[in-house]
N, C-alpha and C positions, 0 to 999 in steps of 0.2 A: 213373342215367341210366332214364329211363321206358323205358314197353314203344313199339317200336315202334307209328303205325295204320295201317290205308289203308282207305279208302273202295270199295265193292263196291255196283255196283247191275245190279240185276234184266237179261236179254240175252235178246230175247223174238226169235227168228228167227235160224233159221239161214242157210250158203252164204257164196259170198263173193259176191255182188252185195250180204246182209248186213255183212259185214265190212269192206266198203270204204267202205260208208257210214258206218263205227264213226270204221275210220279218218282219214277226212277230217275230223274231226269232235275230234280228236286223242285217243280212245276207242285199248282194246286191246280184245280177247277173250279170256276164259277161262274155264276150271269152277273149280266146286268141290266136289272132291268128301271122301267120308270116309266107314271103314270102315262096312259093314252098312246106309251109306242113299245115298240117290240122288244122279248127279249134277247143279249144279244148275252153271248155263248165267248166264257174268256179263261183269260188262265195269268196265273201269277204267280213270282219267285215263288217263293216257302220263307227266303230265309226272310222279303224282302214285311211280305203280309206279316211276320210274328216283329215283324221290328216295328211294325208302323200301331200292328194293333195292339202292341203288350202298352199298348198307349194314346192311344184312340178309343180303346173298346169299343163300344155298338152304340158311342154317341158324341162324339166329337166327328164335324166333317173331315172326309178325305179328300183333299185334287185326284182322281182317279187320270190319269192321262192314256188317251187310249187311241191311236194314229194319230196325236200331235190334239186331239181333241180332248180340252180339260170336263170332267164331268165330276161339280158338286154332289159329292154321296155318303151313305154313313154305312158302316158292318152291318148288317138289316140280319145276319143266320151268321154262324159256323156251327159245320154241324161236326162230330168229334166222332173216333171210330169209340165201342164202350168200355172196348178190351185194351186197344193199342196203344190207347189215346191218341191218336193221329188224327190229323185235322183230312175229314176225306171232300167235305165242298165248302162253299163260303158262295156267298147272296151279298148283292151291294145294292144299295137301294139308292136310286138317282134322284137327286131332292131338286124338287120348285123351290125356288129362295123366299117367293111371297104369297108359300102355298102351306098350313097346317100341317106338322105332321104331331104322328101316335109317334111313342116310343116309348120305350121302358128301361126307370131310369135304380144303380143301385142305391139301397138307403147309407148312411153314413154316421156312422155312432160318433160323435164327436165326443174327448173326454175319458171313453166306457171307461178305461183302464186308471181312469182317479174318481171314478165318485168318490163322493165324501163320505154317504153315513154306511158307515162299515160295522162287520163284517154285513159283506149283501151281496145277491148272485144276478146276475142281468143275463134275462133274458128274453131273445127279440125273435118277435114271431113270424114278418114281415121282412125281409130282404130287400125288395124290390115295390117299386112302383109305375103304375101308367099314367104318363101324361100325354100335353098336346100343345102345342106351341109350335110360331116360327123356327124354320132349323137355325138360323144363329143364336135366337136363346136357348138352345135345347142345355142343362146345365150335364154337368158334369157327376153331378147325383144331386141325389135330396138328402141336407143335411136336417140333426137339432144335438145340442148339446146337452150330453145330458150327468153332467159333472151334481145335481144338484135333483136329482130323482127322489120321490121317498116311496115306497112300502105302499103308498095309498096313494096313490099318482100315476097311471099309466103316462108313455108319453104315447100319442095318436097321430095317425096324418096329419089331421088340422094340426098339426103340433110342429111339422118338417118346417124347413125354411122355406119350399117352394112353394104350396096350400097360402104362404101370403105374397109369394110375387103375382101380379096384376098382369105382363105376358103369359105366365101357364098356365092353363086350364090341367088340373086334376083328376085324372077319373077314375082311381080304386076312389071307394070310400072314404068318406069327410073319419071317420068314426072307424076305422080297422085301428084296431091298438096295433102297435107297431113291436114297442119290447114293456114289461114289468119289472120293478125290480122286486123284491123276495128276499129273505131270513134263509141261511143258509138250514138244510137238511139237522145238520149235527145241532146247530146252535135249539133248533124247533123240541130237538128228541130230550135235548137236555133241562130243558125246561119243564119238558113234562113229566120227567125222569124223578125232579125235585117238588115236584106235587106233590107228583103220587108215594115218594119218600114222606112228605110235609102228614098225609093221610094217616098212612102208616105209625107214622108215630103218634100220632091226636089216640090211635084205634088203641096202639098199646098202653100209652095212658090211661084212657078210658077201665 
């Protein structure tokens, strides 16, 4: 699969009035920044951005075309309106390809719907972790297979696949619990009721 591409245009002027005019034209305000360089004010087509964002998320490298020059970048932050659920602003971070970068990646629990120990309830405590690596080594997610989980053994950050990758440094505490497996509450209550009934029966016999 080829690299994801997205065309940007320079943005002149800032402020709410300018931004409202952009949105009326289905354009989104954004910035492109790079370590050691001045931040660039840019704008991007909303439909084009949504198409790329759906595939890239915040971990895949996107080739940004600005004035004919390609800027390998990641989508660092997307600000969403809390009520209207509309994109307000985008931060693109241009990458230095031979310099490690810190990123947050999601956790993927493989086979979460196929856990062999049943009945059971899977409880996920952590949805994402922070890592550091070269841009070309950024994984889409940190994964672990939970099909064989037991009630006694939770999954820790150290059990994730990225924790075993020499190219990646996991910055989140390796002893952080990612998920646990517990018995359903109804099962526990039924067992408790059964024990109470047994005690009552013993007392009646006495």
